[in-house]
C-alpha positions in Angstrom: 0.1 -0.1 0.5 1.8 3.6 -1.4 1.7 5.8 1.8 -0.6 8.1 0.1 -3.4 6.0 0.7 -2.1 5.0 4.2 -2.5 7.9 5.3 -6.8 7.7 4.5 -7.1 5.1 6.4 -9.5 5.0 8.6 -11.1 2.9 11.0 -15.0 4.4 10.5 -17.3 3.1 8.1 -18.8 5.2 6.3 -21.7 6.6 6.4 -21.8 6.9 10.1 -22.6 8.5 13.1 -20.2 10.6 14.3 -20.0 12.9 17.6 -18.4 16.5 17.8 -17.0 18.6 20.0 -15.8 21.7 20.8 -15.2 23.6 23.9 -14.8 26.9 24.0 -15.4 30.3 26.3 -18.3 30.9 27.5 -20.5 32.8 25.4 -24.3 33.7 23.8 -22.6 33.6 20.7 -20.5 30.3 21.6 -23.6 27.4 19.8 -24.2 29.6 16.9 -20.4 29.8 15.4 -20.2 26.3 16.0 -23.1 24.6 14.4 -22.9 27.4 11.7 -19.2 25.7 11.2 -20.6 22.3 10.9 -23.2 23.1 8.4 -20.2 24.7 5.9 -19.4 20.2 5.9 -22.7 18.6 6.7 -25.9 18.6 4.8 -28.6 18.1 7.6 -28.2 18.7 10.7 -30.7 17.5 14.0 -31.7 20.3 16.5 -32.0 16.7 18.8 -28.3 15.9 17.5 -26.6 19.2 19.5 -26.0 19.7 23.1 -24.5 22.3 25.8 -22.9 21.2 28.7 -20.7 24.1 30.5 -18.0 23.5 32.9 -18.5 23.7 36.3 -18.0 26.8 37.3 -19.2 28.4 33.6 -16.3 29.6 32.0 -15.8 26.7 29.7 -19.2 26.1 27.3 -18.9 22.3 25.4 -20.8 22.0 22.5 -21.4 18.4 20.8 -23.0 18.0 17.6 -23.4 14.5 16.8 -23.5 14.7 12.1 -23.1 11.7 9.7 -19.8 11.5 8.7 -19.5 10.7 4.8 -15.3 10.4 5.0 -11.9 10.8 6.4 -11.9 14.7 4.8 -15.7 15.7 5.2 -14.0 14.7 9.3 -10.1 16.3 8.5 -12.2 19.6 6.7 -14.6 20.2 10.1 -12.0 19.8 13.0 -9.6 22.5 10.4 -12.7 24.9 10.4 -13.1 24.1 14.2 -10.0 24.8 15.3 -9.2 28.0 13.3 -12.1 29.5 14.3 -10.6 32.2 17.6 -13.2 31.3 19.5 -12.7 27.9 19.8 -9.9 26.0 22.3 -10.0 22.5 21.3 -11.9 20.5 19.2 -12.4 16.8 19.6 
């Protein structure tokens, strides 16, 4: 197998349900920003697939959005956009 093909390997079988979690400082806009980033790459984001959880002190919020992932490239693009966003501290 060539090195090029190895870089595209994944244990996931597509399409699949995949939770994407992003963490940022708590603000009224954080959920909206993260949802908009995800919607650039996913056609249909269901409202019941979005969960927000504030940290114990309330300074940070974790937003988890479960999507139907269609490819490794799609996931790579989502994570790149999330990590490029100044409001997002971490994406998992």
